[in-house]
C-alpha angles and dihedrals in degrees: 000000000000115000122161112228095330118168120262090249093061091044091052093050094047093047092052090049091053091054091049101045113033123215139264092267094058116077107214125154121147091196094070131073092198119114092234095164091061103041134009133201115239100174140358134196116206117195113182144164110220102218111199091177095061098022095236143113114230127184141069140307116204113200120198105205134179121212115234099172123077090255140346132231097168140014115209124200137181119253134163118203093327121155102224112192107170143006124196136162133226091279093053092254113156117229127206116234144172137189125223135167114226090168119016090197087071102040120245141311123243109207116198115193114223113211115231093244092064099033092108101047114130097216130031126192110196119187108198119194112207150138131225126235119258085235096047112163095231101045129080116194114197127195119229089257089062093058130077095243094042091208109101134014124264134215134191137166135221114192106171124136109010104330102101083088087071090057097050141333108287146153082253101198134108087232089077122064122188143171117236152184122217121196117188133189123195139155109287096256093064125090113206129200127187132185094266143064113292109237101169136022123171133163128196130173094281108028150015119228121198133174128197132185133203110195099175111076111250137171122265096251090066091066106111132175131183129175132179139084098333135166130187132211132186114236102175142353093293104008133091139172125215128192142123115307093249092060103038098098093050093045094046090052094046092054100036088127095054093115090050090053091051092048092049093053091045092052091055095047131016132304117300108258103192101075104220129028118215126186117198116196106209130202117281097269093073103123100219140047090246145335121217101223104163114252089004114053112186121215139177121248084234087083090059102070090146100251101076090244095131102049089118087086092057091048089049093053092046088053089057087068085082105023113047098007101050098022111031139186109253094220137001094265086068094048091125088073087067101040104029092054091044093053090047091054091043091052093047091051091046090052092051092047103038107015142265095281092054090054093047094049090051090050091048093051095047091046087064090051089052091051091052090051091049090052089052090055096033124259089254096048120112090234089067089062128082088242107050116191115220126210099193095305123139108261088238089070087071098044108119141119090284100089089041102048103024088047091049092048091050091053092043089053091049089053091054089052098051100022133254097270093051093044091052088052089050092053092052093048091044090055092047092048098048103027111146092007135113113227143177135228094267091055087058093046093047093049093045090049092051090047091053094048091049096045101043135044120268093260094044094048091049091053093046095050093045089053094055114082098204092169097058096038094052110024106028118088123233135034121355115274091236124054110219123208113241096149119130134177090257092050089054090049093054093049092045091051091051092048091050089057090049090050094045092237100116128128103221098211094045091044093054092048091050094045092050089055091058124104118234090264093051089051087050091053090049092054093041090060088056090051090050088054099034092139086070094052114082127174094273094048092048090050091049092051092047095046089050100044102023091225094159087063093060117119102202113097091216088066098034097055091049094047093048088059090055093045094049098042093045092051094244088117108039133181129324081043095210100178092041090054090050089055100046091046092053100052132037099196104131093213088063105037103039097066091045091052089048091052092050089046092055092053104035114359093182092056092045091054091045092054091047093050090049091058102028093115090056094064129080112254090251091056092047090055093047094048092046091053090055100040098042099030090228094156126045110199113228122222 
């Protein structure tokens, strides 16, 4: 680390961070079984048949790998419930292999034995013949009845964090970035899309053959595949939406500003490198709001309520085109480098598009979500820090609002310290410096430090770096060390209105008029204040609030999932939780369904489990696992 005349305190902190975090040049990821410090994948070619009859992929994955060690005796790859049948190289040589499971939380390890006579080759091309499991963690298979058209089945994947290994054998770690080609074969009625540029599409009387290429190196979790009855429509010069034919008009209208969102993010950062931007709205069982697969962003239909009130999610996924996709965390402990930066860019774009107050209200609302997640883990738990330490857990166990919102607040704080103009310049230089690389927290700290010392005078840079408590912000669990001001007049109005209902001092007519003037996020803050004070909300009070404001008639999931928590916990909505079941069986987004299941569990655990089991097949496998962990307490998170 180069620091000119910094105080010993700053040097001590930065040195300790270096020891803790590692650097971009060191491949370390405890969530992979691959021997990534001995051999690295540079390209892969996936050739699969998507079998809707058996719910499997079958085919080959050819990995082009370069040796970095002096010699090799084994190559280890990540797999998860794959049936591997044969491994050969470019010369047709057969390789012996075995599969073991040193940690079932992370799938299994494929061990390929390298004969001595080829142990010093520079490049290896392994073609692995395999088949996925019908219950693969990354793949959701939908029946025709679960689609809008109800005519043919539908399939989509979700690979983040470590589930690409259930699609094919990979070095499944964000430390490794590769280019790739994906070739798919389906029955002729299916339209397939992959995160890549389509270069070939041909249909005959028996099959449809499609080829896609990704020419910018990306990490394995960004591989995405969807197949079903899909149509595509251009929205702007570079932007497109994709969905089922029955939904295309609604989706195209909802995201008519998609090109504007892309331009706004581009103006803040550096030119968009991916060519086109395509947004695919999936069926309701998709477990997240969105997923930033390059050239094929996935999103939940929950962000298409019909009033453009949830476009923040689309802006967030666009922002990942720079943070996460170009510059990537090198392991899941550094996940905040993906999400904190992305939320920061999202909020800057939202501010420019919709105003400062809109941005602050959003930040205030999501700060509450972060706090709830921290309480779930424990404020002193490592998972409430920006640098979670894993002890063999699946990285998904630490996925929460913490890396998003605490990461955003850290960057927002840094911006207040060095100024918006300087911080914008830092973002652009950071992107240029680390584009197409995977980095760690210390790489960020070192580069920020060098930027400060180059931008400011010696005395100014010393004062700035002494003011920033990197250690507490990043490594300490719990709430951020600095409380940032996101309050607005509208925020105060929403909290005051909620408190008036709690105090019984509300004017019904005025309250309804004010509530109807609120944005979705302000309504969310209003309801969140009720959740924070749920002990003051009994059945009668909840009914009075609902009868006055008609909250249960809202259509936006952001409002519904919050209100259902109030209704259930207050007793207004008792077991068998009919309207709650209608909601959790209509949308698979974990942000929405998990808190509702937890509320039902706290009131009637048997009924909560019964509802889940009734709709288990509706959810994506990742959502099934997450809900099971909460309802059945199958995993106790260690400190």
